[in-house]
N, C-alpha and C positions, 0 to 999 in steps of 0.2 A: 511515357510508359509503352510498354507492349501489350498487348491483349492476345490470349490464345485464341485461335478461330478453327473450325472444324476444316477437314479439306473436303474431298469430293462428296462425302455425305453430308455436308451442311446445307441447311435449311433455307428456305428463300425468304429471306427477312422482310423484304418490301412487300412480296405477292401475299405474305401472311398479314402486315399491317395492312396493304389496300383493303383485304377484305374485312377487317373490323372496320376500317373507316367507310366502307359501302354498307355495311350494317348496320351502321350508327345511327344517331337521331338526328334529322335534316335539320332541328332547330340550334343542335349545336356544330354543326358544321365548320364553324370558325377553330375550333379546336379538336377536330375531329381526330386528325394524325396524333396529336398530344395524348388526347384520351384514348386512342388505341395502342400507344406505347404502353401507356399506363397499366393497362387492363392485361394486355399480352405478359407484362414484366409482374403483375400480381400473380397471373394463373402459373407462370413456369417459377417464379420464387417459390410458390406457395408448395408446387408439386416436387421440388427440388428438398426444401426443407421437411415435409411431410416424408418424405422416403427416407430422409437423413439421421430423422429422429427415432431412438430407440423404444418411445412411449406410445404404443398404440394410441392412446387414448387422446394425447396432446396432437398427435398426427391428424386422428380424425377433424379433432376441433379445429386445427389450424385449415384445413381443406373445407372444412362447414362453413366457418367465418369468412374465408374467401369468398366461397360462394355466396353468403348472405350481403355481402359490402354493397353499398350502393355503387351504382355507374359513376 
Protein backbone atom coordinates (compact mmCIF):
# COMPACT_ATOMS: atom_id res chain seq x y z
CA UNK A 1 0.00 0.00 0.00
CA UNK A 2 1.31 3.42 -0.89
CA UNK A 3 0.95 6.30 1.54
CA UNK A 4 0.85 9.93 0.45
CA UNK A 5 3.77 11.96 1.79
CA UNK A 6 4.38 15.67 1.92
CA UNK A 7 7.15 17.04 -0.25
CA UNK A 8 9.66 19.74 0.65
CA UNK A 9 7.39 21.18 3.33
CA UNK A 10 7.09 17.93 5.25
CA UNK A 11 7.44 17.69 9.01
CA UNK A 12 10.43 16.36 10.91
CA UNK A 13 8.54 13.44 12.44
CA UNK A 14 11.56 11.96 14.20
CA UNK A 15 12.39 15.34 15.73
CA UNK A 16 8.85 15.84 16.95
CA UNK A 17 8.74 12.35 18.45
CA UNK A 18 12.10 12.85 20.14
CA UNK A 19 10.85 16.03 21.83
CA UNK A 20 7.81 14.15 23.15
CA UNK A 21 10.01 11.27 24.33
CA UNK A 22 12.40 13.67 26.12
CA UNK A 23 9.55 15.52 27.81
CA UNK A 24 7.91 12.32 29.08
CA UNK A 25 8.14 10.72 32.48
CA UNK A 26 11.42 8.96 33.29
CA UNK A 27 9.43 6.18 34.99
CA UNK A 28 7.80 5.29 31.67
CA UNK A 29 10.98 5.36 29.62
CA UNK A 30 10.50 1.76 28.43
CA UNK A 31 7.46 2.76 26.37
CA UNK A 32 8.37 6.43 25.81
CA UNK A 33 8.50 6.25 22.01
CA UNK A 34 5.23 4.30 21.79
CA UNK A 35 3.58 6.78 24.15
CA UNK A 36 4.94 9.73 22.14
CA UNK A 37 3.53 8.28 18.90
CA UNK A 38 0.17 7.75 20.59
CA UNK A 39 0.04 11.30 22.00
CA UNK A 40 1.12 12.94 18.74
CA UNK A 41 -1.36 10.88 16.72
CA UNK A 42 -4.17 11.77 19.13
CA UNK A 43 -3.37 15.49 18.93
CA UNK A 44 -3.17 15.56 15.14
CA UNK A 45 -6.24 13.36 14.74
CA UNK A 46 -8.29 15.53 17.08
CA UNK A 47 -7.29 18.72 15.25
CA UNK A 48 -8.07 17.28 11.82
CA UNK A 49 -11.39 15.84 12.96
CA UNK A 50 -12.43 18.98 14.84
CA UNK A 51 -11.75 21.16 11.79
CA UNK A 52 -13.55 18.80 9.41
CA UNK A 53 -16.77 18.66 11.44
CA UNK A 54 -19.43 21.27 10.72
CA UNK A 55 -20.85 21.19 14.27
CA UNK A 56 -18.99 23.76 16.42
CA UNK A 57 -20.11 22.19 19.70
CA UNK A 58 -18.93 18.72 18.69
CA UNK A 59 -15.71 20.19 17.36
CA UNK A 60 -15.00 21.84 20.71
CA UNK A 61 -15.95 18.67 22.58
CA UNK A 62 -13.44 16.64 20.55
CA UNK A 63 -10.67 19.11 21.35
CA UNK A 64 -11.66 19.37 25.02
CA UNK A 65 -11.84 15.60 25.54
CA UNK A 66 -8.53 15.04 23.78
CA UNK A 67 -6.87 17.58 26.06
CA UNK A 68 -8.43 15.92 29.12
CA UNK A 69 -7.43 12.37 28.15
CA UNK A 70 -4.96 10.73 30.53
CA UNK A 71 -1.36 10.49 29.39
